[in-house]
N, CA and C atoms of all chains as a GROMACS GRO file, in nm:
protein
  636
    1MET      N    1   0.784   7.099   9.649
    1MET     CA    2   0.804   7.254   9.764
    1MET      C    3   0.704   7.324   9.765
    2THR      N    4   0.588   7.361   9.815
    2THR     CA    5   0.503   7.430   9.930
    2THR      C    6   0.518   7.629   9.854
    3PRO      N    7   0.457   7.650   9.757
    3PRO     CA    8   0.493   7.772   9.691
    3PRO      C    9   0.455   7.872   9.836
    4GLY      N   10   0.512   7.955   9.797
    4GLY     CA   11   0.581   8.056   9.940
    4GLY      C   12   0.683   8.068   9.973
    5THR      N   13   0.705   7.930   9.925
    5THR     CA   14   0.835   7.877  10.027
    5THR      C   15   1.013   7.843   9.911
    6VAL      N   16   0.978   7.958   9.796
    6VAL     CA   17   1.135   7.818   9.751
    6VAL      C   18   1.168   7.937   9.751
    7SER      N   19   1.237   7.760   9.832
    7SER     CA   20   1.362   7.786   9.889
    7SER      C   21   1.523   7.826   9.769
    8ASN      N   22   1.562   7.846   9.843
    8ASN     CA   23   1.739   7.929   9.786
    8ASN      C   24   1.898   7.911   9.854
    9SER      N   25   1.966   7.872   9.796
    9SER     CA   26   1.997   7.804   9.901
    9SER      C   27   2.069   7.994   9.905
   10LYS      N   28   2.123   8.051   9.992
   10LYS     CA   29   2.156   8.196   9.987
   10LYS      C   30   2.267   8.248   9.964
   11PRO      N   31   2.328   8.350   9.830
   11PRO     CA   32   2.443   8.346   9.834
   11PRO      C   33   2.544   8.325   9.894
   12GLU      N   34   2.622   8.290   9.900
   12GLU     CA   35   2.723   8.290   9.942
   12GLU      C   36   2.842   8.373  10.022
   13ARG      N   37   2.852   8.443  10.121
   13ARG     CA   38   2.935   8.595  10.113
   13ARG      C   39   3.069   8.564  10.078
   14SER      N   40   3.122   8.590   9.982
   14SER     CA   41   3.243   8.589   9.976
   14SER      C   42   3.371   8.617  10.110
   15SER      N   43   3.448   8.628  10.153
   15SER     CA   44   3.475   8.680  10.264
   15SER      C   45   3.554   8.817  10.223
   16TRP      N   46   3.496   8.949  10.241
   16TRP     CA   47   3.559   9.033  10.208
   16TRP      C   48   3.634   9.076  10.258
   17SER      N   49   3.769   8.982  10.370
   17SER     CA   50   3.823   9.050  10.368
   17SER      C   51   3.990   8.998  10.331
   18ALA      N   52   3.944   8.929  10.174
   18ALA     CA   53   4.109   8.865  10.127
   18ALA      C   54   4.103   8.897  10.062
   19PHE      N   55   3.966   9.056  10.036
   19PHE     CA   56   3.952   9.174   9.901
   19PHE      C   57   4.114   9.224   9.981
   20ILE      N   58   4.175   9.228  10.098
   20ILE     CA   59   4.262   9.339  10.156
   20ILE      C   60   4.330   9.307  10.231
   21VAL      N   61   4.333   9.134  10.244
   21VAL     CA   62   4.483   9.047  10.239
   21VAL      C   63   4.498   9.049  10.136
   22VAL      N   64   4.426   9.018  10.031
   22VAL     CA   65   4.560   8.928   9.954
   22VAL      C   66   4.626   9.038   9.860
   23PRO      N   67   4.584   9.112   9.833
   23PRO     CA   68   4.619   9.222   9.703
   23PRO      C   69   4.751   9.311   9.836
   24VAL      N   70   4.698   9.286   9.924
   24VAL     CA   71   4.833   9.329  10.076
   24VAL      C   72   4.962   9.239  10.044
   25ILE      N   73   4.937   9.147  10.049
   25ILE     CA   74   5.004   9.014  10.034
   25ILE      C   75   5.058   9.031   9.858
   26PHE      N   76   5.028   9.044   9.802
   26PHE     CA   77   5.060   9.009   9.622
   26PHE      C   78   5.204   9.167   9.638
   27VAL      N   79   5.112   9.239   9.675
   27VAL     CA   80   5.195   9.418   9.631
   27VAL      C   81   5.328   9.458   9.728
   28GLY      N   82   5.339   9.362   9.863
   28GLY     CA   83   5.414   9.320   9.895
   28GLY      C   84   5.545   9.223   9.885
   29ALA      N   85   5.474   9.083   9.762
   29ALA     CA   86   5.559   9.013   9.713
   29ALA      C   87   5.634   9.144   9.584
   30TYR      N   88   5.567   9.193   9.551
   30TYR     CA   89   5.579   9.263   9.407
   30TYR      C   90   5.679   9.338   9.477
   31PHE      N   91   5.700   9.381   9.599
   31PHE     CA   92   5.784   9.473   9.579
   31PHE      C   93   5.950   9.444   9.688
   32ALA      N   94   5.877   9.341   9.762
   32ALA     CA   95   6.016   9.252   9.734
   32ALA      C   96   6.082   9.222   9.679
   33ALA      N   97   5.994   9.168   9.578
   33ALA     CA   98   6.054   9.111   9.434
   33ALA      C   99   6.173   9.213   9.404
   34ARG      N  100   6.098   9.388   9.366
   34ARG     CA  101   6.190   9.409   9.290
   34ARG      C  102   6.303   9.464   9.387
   35ALA      N  103   6.275   9.463   9.557
   35ALA     CA  104   6.423   9.496   9.587
   35ALA      C  105   6.490   9.437   9.603
   36GLY      N  106   6.466   9.331   9.573
   36GLY     CA  107   6.548   9.173   9.547
   36GLY      C  108   6.557   9.102   9.424
   37ILE      N  109   6.566   9.190   9.313
   37ILE     CA  110   6.589   9.165   9.180
   37ILE      C  111   6.762   9.210   9.203
   38LYS      N  112   6.759   9.339   9.240
   38LYS     CA  113   6.872   9.512   9.243
   38LYS      C  114   6.945   9.400   9.303
   39ARG      N  115   6.916   9.331   9.370
   39ARG     CA  116   7.051   9.234   9.433
   39ARG      C  117   7.122   9.110   9.394
   40VAL      N  118   7.064   9.012   9.402
   40VAL     CA  119   7.100   8.952   9.285
   40VAL      C  120   7.175   8.967   9.098
   41GLU      N  121   7.206   8.856   9.046
   41GLU     CA  122   7.288   8.846   8.933
   41GLU      C  123   7.183   8.847   8.848
   42PRO      N  124   7.151   8.905   8.744
   42PRO     CA  125   7.058   8.869   8.683
   42PRO      C  126   7.056   8.801   8.550
   43GLY      N  127   7.015   8.656   8.525
   43GLY     CA  128   6.987   8.611   8.519
   43GLY      C  129   6.967   8.423   8.560
   44SER      N  130   6.994   8.477   8.728
   44SER     CA  131   7.027   8.391   8.805
   44SER      C  132   6.907   8.306   8.866
   45LEU      N  133   6.908   8.146   8.972
   45LEU     CA  134   6.759   8.096   8.961
   45LEU      C  135   6.736   8.213   9.034
   46ALA      N  136   6.827   8.287   9.139
   46ALA     CA  137   6.768   8.320   9.277
   46ALA      C  138   6.705   8.456   9.203
   47ALA      N  139   6.712   8.492   9.148
   47ALA     CA  140   6.660   8.588   9.029
   47ALA      C  141   6.529   8.626   8.943
   48LEU      N  142   6.534   8.461   8.890
   48LEU     CA  143   6.417   8.403   8.821
   48LEU      C  144   6.316   8.378   8.948
   49GLY      N  145   6.367   8.326   9.068
   49GLY     CA  146   6.268   8.292   9.181
   49GLY      C  147   6.246   8.451   9.174
   50LEU      N  148   6.323   8.523   9.224
   50LEU     CA  149   6.275   8.667   9.295
   50LEU      C  150   6.131   8.728   9.239
   51ALA      N  151   6.135   8.708   9.055
   51ALA     CA  152   6.049   8.762   8.948
   51ALA      C  153   5.926   8.713   8.949
   52LEU      N  154   5.935   8.508   8.992
   52LEU     CA  155   5.848   8.470   9.009
   52LEU      C  156   5.725   8.438   9.150
   53LEU      N  157   5.834   8.572   9.236
   53LEU     CA  158   5.760   8.552   9.384
   53LEU      C  159   5.620   8.614   9.393
   54PRO      N  160   5.571   8.745   9.338
   54PRO     CA  161   5.432   8.812   9.348
   54PRO      C  162   5.325   8.682   9.232
   55VAL      N  163   5.386   8.632   9.131
   55VAL     CA  164   5.277   8.530   9.075
   55VAL      C  165   5.119   8.418   9.141
   56PRO      N  166   5.206   8.388   9.266
   56PRO     CA  167   5.171   8.262   9.411
   56PRO      C  168   5.020   8.391   9.418
   57PRO      N  169   5.088   8.482   9.492
   57PRO     CA  170   4.962   8.534   9.548
   57PRO      C  171   4.878   8.624   9.456
   58PHE      N  172   4.900   8.689   9.317
   58PHE     CA  173   4.793   8.667   9.276
   58PHE      C  174   4.764   8.613   9.202
   59ALA      N  175   4.778   8.455   9.114
   59ALA     CA  176   4.663   8.345   9.171
   59ALA      C  177   4.576   8.345   9.247
   60TRP      N  178   4.672   8.399   9.361
   60TRP     CA  179   4.531   8.393   9.413
   60TRP      C  180   4.436   8.466   9.430
   61LEU      N  181   4.467   8.598   9.435
   61LEU     CA  182   4.432   8.690   9.450
   61LEU      C  183   4.291   8.701   9.294
   62ILE      N  184   4.318   8.619   9.226
   62ILE     CA  185   4.180   8.549   9.138
   62ILE      C  186   4.139   8.455   9.127
   63TRP      N  187   4.207   8.302   9.263
   63TRP     CA  188   4.060   8.220   9.208
   63TRP      C  189   4.002   8.382   9.345
   64CYS      N  190   3.961   8.465   9.420
   64CYS     CA  191   3.966   8.512   9.511
   64CYS      C  192   3.827   8.560   9.448
   65PHE      N  193   3.878   8.622   9.324
   65PHE     CA  194   3.726   8.711   9.299
   65PHE      C  195   3.648   8.542   9.194
   66VAL      N  196   3.742   8.482   9.115
   66VAL     CA  197   3.638   8.398   9.034
   66VAL      C  198   3.528   8.345   9.187
   67ARG      N  199   3.584   8.307   9.334
   67ARG     CA  200   3.487   8.292   9.389
   67ARG      C  201   3.432   8.392   9.438
   68GLY      N  202   3.414   8.478   9.429
   68GLY     CA  203   3.284   8.649   9.480
   68GLY      C  204   3.275   8.647   9.365
   69ILE      N  205   3.319   8.590   9.200
   69ILE     CA  206   3.168   8.604   9.110
   69ILE      C  207   3.064   8.485   9.158
   70ARG      N  208   3.125   8.394   9.207
   70ARG     CA  209   3.034   8.251   9.195
   70ARG      C  210   2.955   8.291   9.227
   71SER      N  211   2.930   8.353   9.406
   71SER     CA  212   2.851   8.338   9.489
   71SER      C  213   2.743   8.482   9.464
   72MET      N  214   2.775   8.572   9.363
   72MET     CA  215   2.718   8.633   9.331
   72MET      C  216   2.602   8.607   9.263
   73ASP      N  217   2.467   8.673   9.288
   73ASP     CA  218   2.328   8.694   9.198
   73ASP      C  219   2.312   8.696   9.077
   74GLU      N  220   2.266   8.716   9.013
   74GLU     CA  221   2.233   8.673   8.807
   74GLU      C  222   2.298   8.836   8.728
   75LEU      N  223   2.244   8.903   8.920
   75LEU     CA  224   2.244   9.047   8.834
   75LEU      C  225   2.370   9.100   8.873
   76GLU      N  226   2.419   9.116   8.974
   76GLU     CA  227   2.544   9.155   9.058
   76GLU      C  228   2.734   9.015   8.907
   77ARG      N  229   2.606   8.915   8.864
   77ARG     CA  230   2.742   8.933   8.780
   77ARG      C  231   2.714   8.935   8.678
   78ARG      N  232   2.606   9.036   8.568
   78ARG     CA  233   2.584   9.096   8.522
   78ARG      C  234   2.680   9.238   8.502
   79ILE      N  235   2.695   9.322   8.633
   79ILE     CA  236   2.758   9.394   8.689
   79ILE      C  237   2.888   9.390   8.641
   80GLN      N  238   2.979   9.297   8.697
   80GLN     CA  239   3.061   9.245   8.725
   80GLN      C  240   3.121   9.228   8.542
   81LEU      N  241   2.998   9.136   8.434
   81LEU     CA  242   3.055   9.116   8.346
   81LEU      C  243   3.043   9.262   8.232
   82GLU      N  244   2.991   9.332   8.169
   82GLU     CA  245   2.903   9.475   8.252
   82GLU      C  246   3.104   9.494   8.173
   83ALA      N  247   3.129   9.517   8.361
   83ALA     CA  248   3.201   9.678   8.352
   83ALA      C  249   3.423   9.520   8.331
   84LEU      N  250   3.348   9.392   8.337
   84LEU     CA  251   3.456   9.378   8.259
   84LEU      C  252   3.526   9.374   8.131
   85ALA      N  253   3.445   9.372   8.055
   85ALA     CA  254   3.357   9.393   7.913
   85ALA      C  255   3.424   9.527   7.893
   86LEU      N  256   3.426   9.591   7.984
   86LEU     CA  257   3.476   9.753   7.963
   86LEU      C  258   3.633   9.761   7.985
   87ALA      N  259   3.646   9.662   8.112
   87ALA     CA  260   3.783   9.728   8.164
   87ALA      C  261   3.936   9.654   8.061
   88PHE      N  262   3.890   9.549   8.000
   88PHE     CA  263   3.979   9.497   7.914
   88PHE      C  264   4.022   9.482   7.798
   89PRO      N  265   3.904   9.521   7.747
   89PRO     CA  266   4.065   9.631   7.601
   89PRO      C  267   4.098   9.691   7.604
   90ILE      N  268   4.015   9.810   7.734
   90ILE     CA  269   4.113   9.875   7.721
   90ILE      C  270   4.266   9.853   7.841
   91ALA      N  271   4.249   9.770   7.915
   91ALA     CA  272   4.369   9.689   7.930
   91ALA      C  273   4.457   9.674   7.851
   92LEU      N  274   4.410   9.564   7.767
   92LEU     CA  275   4.542   9.537   7.682
   92LEU      C  276   4.568   9.694   7.530
   93LEU      N  277   4.448   9.760   7.574
   93LEU     CA  278   4.493   9.919   7.484
   93LEU      C  279   4.634   9.936   7.556
   94VAL      N  280   4.597   9.983   7.643
   94VAL     CA  281   4.692  10.046   7.784
   94VAL      C  282   4.842   9.916   7.696
   95THR      N  283   4.834   9.824   7.831
   95THR     CA  284   4.946   9.692   7.722
   95THR      C  285   5.020   9.781   7.574
   96PHE      N  286   4.951   9.757   7.485
   96PHE     CA  287   4.961   9.754   7.403
   96PHE      C  288   5.009   9.914   7.362
   97THR      N  289   5.048   9.960   7.431
   97THR     CA  290   4.991  10.137   7.371
   97THR      C  291   5.167  10.149   7.456
   98ALA      N  292   5.136  10.113   7.577
   98ALA     CA  293   5.333  10.140   7.696
   98ALA      C  294   5.442  10.071   7.590
   99GLY      N  295   5.386   9.968   7.593
   99GLY     CA  296   5.511   9.880   7.447
   99GLY      C  297   5.555   9.995   7.365
  100LEU      N  298   5.456   9.970   7.241
  100LEU     CA  299   5.499  10.075   7.164
  100LEU      C  300   5.535  10.193   7.222
  101LEU      N  301   5.482  10.266   7.353
  101LEU     CA  302   5.556  10.412   7.372
  101LEU      C  303   5.754  10.372   7.377
  102ASP      N  304   5.749  10.198   7.500
  102ASP     CA  305   5.851  10.244   7.490
  102ASP      C  306   6.001  10.178   7.388
  103LEU      N  307   5.918  10.109   7.279
  103LEU     CA  308   5.995  10.140   7.181
  103LEU      C  309   6.052  10.201   7.073
  104ALA      N  310   5.872  10.299   7.099
  104ALA     CA  311   5.950  10.516   7.087
  104ALA      C  312   6.016  10.598   7.166
  105GLY      N  313   6.095  10.486   7.242
  105GLY     CA  314   6.169  10.568   7.297
  105GLY      C  315   6.152  10.634   7.375
  106PHE      N  316   5.941  10.606   7.458
  106PHE     CA  317   5.887  10.759   7.572
  106PHE      C  318   5.942  10.638   7.638
  107HIS      N  319   6.018  10.644   7.777
  107HIS     CA  320   6.062  10.514   7.851
  107HIS      C  321   6.000  10.578   8.011
  108GLY      N  322   6.033  10.704   7.958
  108GLY     CA  323   5.988  10.814   8.094
  108GLY      C  324   6.099  10.692   8.275
  109GLU      N  325   6.061  10.768   8.349
  109GLU     CA  326   6.118  10.681   8.482
  109GLU      C  327   6.118  10.569   8.516
  110GLY      N  328   6.088  10.469   8.557
  110GLY     CA  329   6.108  10.405   8.616
  110GLY      C  330   6.006  10.284   8.517
  111ASN      N  331   6.061  10.284   8.333
  111ASN     CA  332   5.983  10.300   8.216
  111ASN      C  333   5.797  10.239   8.297
  112TRP      N  334   5.760  10.156   8.171
  112TRP     CA  335   5.642  10.152   8.197
  112TRP      C  336   5.606   9.997   8.266
  113ASP      N  337   5.665  10.022   8.403
  113ASP     CA  338   5.618   9.896   8.511
  113ASP      C  339   5.550   9.893   8.638
  114LEU      N  340   5.468   9.823   8.650
  114LEU     CA  341   5.311   9.766   8.738
  114LEU      C  342   5.292   9.929   8.764
  115PRO      N  343   5.351   9.969   8.901
  115PRO     CA  344   5.288  10.052   8.934
  115PRO      C  345   5.204  10.160   8.877
  116ARG      N  346   5.338  10.228   8.783
  116ARG     CA  347   5.301  10.350   8.693
  116ARG      C  348   5.176  10.277   8.626
  117LEU      N  349   5.137  10.127   8.515
  117LEU     CA  350   5.087  10.092   8.478
  117LEU      C  351   4.966  10.042   8.532
  118CYS      N  352   4.904  10.032   8.722
  118CYS     CA  353   4.794   9.958   8.764
  118CYS      C  354   4.724  10.024   8.724
  119PRO      N  355   4.676  10.152   8.791
  119PRO     CA  356   4.618  10.287   8.779
  119PRO      C  357   4.510  10.242   8.658
  120LEU      N  358   4.559  10.273   8.567
  120LEU     CA  359   4.499  10.259   8.428
  120LEU      C  360   4.456  10.165   8.421
  121LEU      N  361   4.495  10.010   8.408
  121LEU     CA  362   4.431   9.898   8.437
  121LEU      C  363   4.305   9.891   8.522
  122LEU      N  364   4.326   9.977   8.628
  122LEU     CA  365   4.185   9.946   8.718
  122LEU      C  366   4.109  10.084   8.691
  123LEU      N  367   4.105  10.129   8.679
  123LEU     CA  368   4.015  10.250   8.634
  123LEU      C  369   3.893  10.226   8.576
  124PRO      N  370   3.944  10.184   8.425
  124PRO     CA  371   3.814  10.184   8.319
  124PRO      C  372   3.750  10.081   8.432
  125TYR      N  373   3.810   9.887   8.525
  125TYR     CA  374   3.674   9.878   8.604
  125TYR      C  375   3.550   9.898   8.645
  126TRP      N  376   3.715  10.028   8.748
  126TRP     CA  377   3.588  10.131   8.872
  126TRP      C  378   3.474  10.222   8.793
  127ILE      N  379   3.495  10.214   8.622
  127ILE     CA  380   3.448  10.260   8.558
  127ILE      C  381   3.322  10.257   8.544
  128GLY      N  382   3.327  10.097   8.491
  128GLY     CA  383   3.233  10.008   8.459
  128GLY      C  384   3.136   9.959   8.520
  129LEU      N  385   3.218   9.921   8.641
  129LEU     CA  386   3.146   9.912   8.738
  129LEU      C  387   3.037  10.028   8.766
  130ALA      N  388   3.059  10.144   8.796
  130ALA     CA  389   3.026  10.244   8.811
  130ALA      C  390   2.862  10.295   8.791
  131LEU      N  391   2.908  10.237   8.563
  131LEU     CA  392   2.849  10.302   8.482
  131LEU      C  393   2.716  10.143   8.499
  132ALA      N  394   2.759  10.008   8.492
  132ALA     CA  395   2.681   9.922   8.545
  132ALA      C  396   2.540   9.921   8.672
  133ARG      N  397   2.599   9.968   8.763
  133ARG     CA  398   2.538  10.016   8.838
  133ARG      C  399   2.509  10.065   8.821
  134ARG      N  400   2.513  10.192   8.799
  134ARG     CA  401   2.386  10.319   8.817
  134ARG      C  402   2.302  10.244   8.695
  135ARG      N  403   2.301  10.200   8.613
  135ARG     CA  404   2.220  10.155   8.443
  135ARG      C  405   2.074  10.079   8.595
  136TYR      N  406   2.132   9.979   8.610
  136TYR     CA  407   2.057   9.873   8.707
  136TYR      C  408   1.983   9.971   8.846
  137SER      N  409   2.037  10.071   8.875
  137SER     CA  410   1.963  10.070   9.013
  137SER      C  411   1.848  10.163   9.021
  138MET      N  412   1.096   9.692   7.226
  138MET     CA  413   0.960   9.559   7.331
  138MET      C  414   1.070   9.543   7.500
  139ALA      N  415   0.960   9.489   7.505
  139ALA     CA  416   1.085   9.504   7.704
  139ALA      C  417   0.933   9.376   7.750
  140VAL      N  418   0.973   9.284   7.790
  140VAL     CA  419   0.953   9.247   7.913
  140VAL      C  420   0.915   9.292   8.047
  141ASN      N  421   0.715   9.339   7.983
  141ASN     CA  422   0.660   9.372   8.147
  141ASN      C  423   0.646   9.306   8.234
  142ASN      N  424   0.594   9.326   8.398
  142ASN     CA  425   0.539   9.226   8.470
  142ASN      C  426   0.524   9.262   8.615
  143ARG      N  427   0.425   9.218   8.667
  143ARG     CA  428   0.324   9.260   8.798
  143ARG      C  429   0.340   9.196   8.913
  144LEU      N  430   0.529   9.184   8.900
  144LEU     CA  431   0.588   9.154   9.061
  144LEU      C  432   0.619   9.308   9.143
  145ARG      N  433   0.653   9.388   9.100
  145ARG     CA  434   0.566   9.567   9.260
  145ARG      C  435   0.405   9.476   9.298
  146VAL      N  436   0.374   9.470   9.175
  146VAL     CA  437   0.211   9.413   9.227
  146VAL      C  438   0.222   9.322   9.329
  147LEU      N  439   0.228   9.213   9.345
  147LEU     CA  440   0.223   9.114   9.353
  147LEU      C  441   0.349   9.079   9.509
  148ARG      N  442   0.382   9.179   9.505
  148ARG     CA  443   0.522   9.184   9.617
  148ARG      C  444   0.355   9.225   9.686
  149ALA      N  445   0.325   9.362   9.694
  149ALA     CA  446   0.241   9.459   9.810
  149ALA      C  447   0.111   9.431   9.857
  150GLU      N  448   0.065   9.320   9.690
  150GLU     CA  449  -0.029   9.227   9.805
  150GLU      C  450  -0.042   9.098   9.862
  151ARG      N  451   0.089   9.078   9.888
  151ARG     CA  452   0.211   9.005  10.056
  151ARG      C  453   0.223   9.119  10.138
  152SER      N  454   0.227   9.200  10.146
  152SER     CA  455   0.265   9.316  10.208
  152SER      C  456   0.450   9.306  10.194
  153TRP      N  457   0.515   9.233  10.159
  153TRP     CA  458   0.631   9.164  10.170
  153TRP      C  459   0.723   9.344  10.001
  154SER      N  460   0.842   9.352  10.191
  154SER     CA  461   0.901   9.429  10.091
  154SER      C  462   1.089   9.396  10.019
  155GLN      N  463   1.090   9.516   9.974
  155GLN     CA  464   1.252   9.429   9.812
  155GLN      C  465   1.308   9.313   9.912
  156ALA      N  466   1.349   9.306  10.048
  156ALA     CA  467   1.450   9.292  10.106
  156ALA      C  468   1.363   9.171  10.119
  157GLU      N  469   1.295   9.150  10.152
  157GLU     CA  470   1.212   9.040  10.285
  157GLU      C  471   1.151   8.948  10.133
  158LEU      N  472   1.085   8.938   9.939
  158LEU     CA  473   1.096   8.895   9.844
  158LEU      C  474   1.234   8.804   9.826
  159ALA      N  475   1.379   8.991   9.838
  159ALA     CA  476   1.446   8.910   9.764
  159ALA      C  477   1.554   8.804   9.869
  160GLU      N  478   1.528   8.764   9.938
  160GLU     CA  479   1.564   8.743  10.085
  160GLU      C  480   1.526   8.559  10.038
  161ARG      N  481   1.351   8.559   9.974
  161ARG     CA  482   1.304   8.391   9.974
  161ARG      C  483   1.394   8.371   9.863
  162LEU      N  484   1.369   8.483   9.758
  162LEU     CA  485   1.402   8.422   9.583
  162LEU      C  486   1.628   8.407   9.610
  163GLY      N  487   1.637   8.488   9.705
  163GLY     CA  488   1.778   8.419   9.657
  163GLY      C  489   1.872   8.541   9.650
  164VAL      N  490   1.821   8.633   9.610
  164VAL     CA  491   1.910   8.693   9.491
  164VAL      C  492   1.894   8.869   9.630
  165SER      N  493   1.962   8.965   9.531
  165SER     CA  494   2.020   9.077   9.627
  165SER      C  495   1.851   9.167   9.639
  166ARG      N  496   1.902   9.277   9.688
  166ARG     CA  497   1.774   9.404   9.644
  166ARG      C  498   1.814   9.417   9.485
  167GLN      N  499   1.892   9.448   9.541
  167GLN     CA  500   1.880   9.564   9.394
  167GLN      C  501   1.871   9.459   9.240
  168THR      N  502   1.830   9.351   9.254
  168THR     CA  503   1.790   9.315   9.163
  168THR      C  504   1.644   9.268   9.172
  169VAL      N  505   1.562   9.302   9.267
  169VAL     CA  506   1.452   9.252   9.242
  169VAL      C  507   1.410   9.432   9.199
  170ASN      N  508   1.460   9.522   9.297
  170ASN     CA  509   1.437   9.631   9.242
  170ASN      C  510   1.443   9.661   9.107
  171ALA      N  511   1.562   9.610   9.029
  171ALA     CA  512   1.572   9.630   8.877
  171ALA      C  513   1.486   9.533   8.766
  172VAL      N  514   1.427   9.386   8.840
  172VAL     CA  515   1.291   9.363   8.766
  172VAL      C  516   1.166   9.414   8.751
  173GLU      N  517   1.186   9.464   8.923
  173GLU     CA  518   1.011   9.546   8.940
  173GLU      C  519   1.014   9.717   8.841
  174THR      N  520   1.188   9.765   8.838
  174THR     CA  521   1.100   9.888   8.773
  174THR      C  522   1.144   9.778   8.592
  175GLY      N  523   1.175   9.715   8.550
  175GLY     CA  524   1.168   9.664   8.387
  175GLY      C  525   1.296   9.743   8.374
  176LYS      N  526   1.431   9.719   8.494
  176LYS     CA  527   1.581   9.767   8.361
  176LYS      C  528   1.682   9.636   8.396
  177TYR      N  529   1.586   9.527   8.440
  177TYR     CA  530   1.707   9.423   8.439
  177TYR      C  531   1.559   9.275   8.398
  178ASP      N  532   1.561   9.212   8.300
  178ASP     CA  533   1.514   9.085   8.260
  178ASP      C  534   1.582   8.959   8.348
  179PRO      N  535   1.533   8.915   8.421
  179PRO     CA  536   1.548   8.839   8.487
  179PRO      C  537   1.525   8.711   8.361
  180SER      N  538   1.620   8.585   8.488
  180SER     CA  539   1.682   8.467   8.348
  180SER      C  540   1.585   8.383   8.406
  181LEU      N  541   1.547   8.313   8.299
  181LEU     CA  542   1.459   8.213   8.302
  181LEU      C  543   1.415   8.154   8.446
  182PRO      N  544   1.509   8.022   8.479
  182PRO     CA  545   1.506   8.026   8.614
  182PRO      C  546   1.488   8.110   8.716
  183LEU      N  547   1.529   8.222   8.723
  183LEU     CA  548   1.483   8.298   8.793
  183LEU      C  549   1.316   8.377   8.773
  184ALA      N  550   1.304   8.339   8.683
  184ALA     CA  551   1.104   8.387   8.618
  184ALA      C  552   1.001   8.273   8.768
  185PHE      N  553   1.114   8.144   8.654
  185PHE     CA  554   1.001   8.110   8.761
  185PHE      C  555   1.039   8.060   8.842
  186LYS      N  556   1.118   8.093   8.966
  186LYS     CA  557   1.160   8.114   9.118
  186LYS      C  558   1.029   8.205   9.207
  187ILE      N  559   1.024   8.347   9.086
  187ILE     CA  560   0.945   8.420   9.114
  187ILE      C  561   0.778   8.362   9.036
  188ALA      N  562   0.779   8.333   8.982
  188ALA     CA  563   0.637   8.294   8.944
  188ALA      C  564   0.658   8.162   9.065
  189ARG      N  565   0.651   8.109   9.076
  189ARG     CA  566   0.612   7.989   9.152
  189ARG      C  567   0.596   7.990   9.271
  190LEU      N  568   0.712   8.094   9.370
  190LEU     CA  569   0.659   8.200   9.500
  190LEU      C  570   0.513   8.291   9.492
  191PHE      N  571   0.485   8.302   9.349
  191PHE     CA  572   0.339   8.348   9.439
  191PHE      C  573   0.310   8.355   9.347
  192GLU      N  574   0.300   8.180   9.323
  192GLU     CA  575   0.182   8.019   9.287
  192GLU      C  576   0.086   8.080   9.144
  193GLN      N  577   0.190   8.150   9.037
  193GLN     CA  578   0.092   8.199   8.957
  193GLN      C  579   0.205   8.134   8.795
  194GLN      N  580   0.165   8.150   8.706
  194GLN     CA  581   0.171   8.021   8.653
  194GLN      C  582   0.327   8.214   8.596
  195ILE      N  583   0.438   8.151   8.496
  195ILE     CA  584   0.521   8.217   8.474
  195ILE      C  585   0.488   8.411   8.368
  196GLU      N  586   0.371   8.336   8.327
  196GLU     CA  587   0.353   8.413   8.216
  196GLU      C  588   0.195   8.521   8.252
  197ASP      N  589   0.153   8.468   8.395
  197ASP     CA  590   0.086   8.587   8.457
  197ASP      C  591   0.210   8.722   8.500
  198VAL      N  592   0.272   8.673   8.522
  198VAL     CA  593   0.386   8.748   8.607
  198VAL      C  594   0.449   8.794   8.499
  199PHE      N  595   0.504   8.800   8.400
  199PHE     CA  596   0.596   8.844   8.294
  199PHE      C  597   0.439   8.836   8.211
  200HIS      N  598   0.489   8.975   8.084
  200HIS     CA  599   0.424   8.993   7.983
  200HIS      C  600   0.530   9.040   7.923
  201PHE      N  601   0.589   8.955   7.797
  201PHE     CA  602   0.618   9.059   7.634
  201PHE      C  603   0.564   9.150   7.531
  202ASP      N  604   0.581   9.245   7.572
  202ASP     CA  605   0.555   9.323   7.447
  202ASP      C  606   0.508   9.317   7.315
  203GLY      N  607   0.447   9.286   7.184
  203GLY     CA  608   0.463   9.292   7.123
  203GLY      C  609   0.485   9.142   7.056
  204VAL      N  610   0.458   9.042   7.109
  204VAL     CA  611   0.466   8.906   7.016
  204VAL      C  612   0.284   8.900   7.099
  205PRO      N  613   0.173   8.962   7.012
  205PRO     CA  614   0.003   8.823   7.055
  205PRO      C  615   0.062   8.719   7.155
  206ASP      N  616  -0.036   8.697   7.262
  206ASP     CA  617  -0.026   8.613   7.377
  206ASP      C  618  -0.184   8.494   7.306
  207ALA      N  619  -0.097   8.385   7.240
  207ALA     CA  620  -0.118   8.262   7.176
  207ALA      C  621  -0.246   8.187   7.228
  208ARG      N  622  -0.234   8.252   7.392
  208ARG     CA  623  -0.368   8.154   7.392
  208ARG      C  624  -0.473   8.202   7.411
  209LYS      N  625  -0.507   8.343   7.399
  209LYS     CA  626  -0.574   8.458   7.390
  209LYS      C  627  -0.627   8.444   7.264
  210GLU      N  628  -0.554   8.415   7.138
  210GLU     CA  629  -0.590   8.414   7.034
  210GLU      C  630  -0.688   8.283   6.957
  211THR      N  631  -0.637   8.184   7.037
  211THR     CA  632  -0.713   8.062   7.027
  211THR      C  633  -0.845   8.061   7.042
  212PRO      N  634  -0.912   8.016   6.953
  212PRO     CA  635  -1.132   8.009   6.902
  212PRO      C  636  -1.133   7.958   7.071
   0.00000   0.00000   0.00000
């Protein structure tokens, strides 16, 4: 290798459109499932199919995220790790607390379903991302 | 204890911008800036890549404060 010309494949930039299109598909599938489940018999095969409808889009979203992480350089990966290290335990805490609140009779309107919990699960990730980016900038 | 480096000096000697160096190393400009300012210690492969790019030994680019340089102490 010639000095001064260290070769390295440029990090493949993941398609950011995937991070817009796939979540939209997931949200669409989720609300379609919610609407559909109310119209079918509980416990039926149709209800099961509708309940599992959002799973493939979410799996696709995870795959896009993992592919995005792989295309990052080492500092960007560190930033993601620090953000997730903050977000994951908080997401667990929110989930456990929501379950206990539900058991304790604090159901609230619509129970502790995804639209209600989603901001609480995503907020720690965004905060962690902002803190880690600030630390290394 | 921290790892100090001469990356900014070496880059300035070649009149490279951070973006240009980042491009040559295959990392983001933010990574180059974080390494230069000592906010981020690069991995060993990246440190070797930096040293090779500037035609230097790795220990001539990066210095670890707190550990004496064994080469200098050898009579």
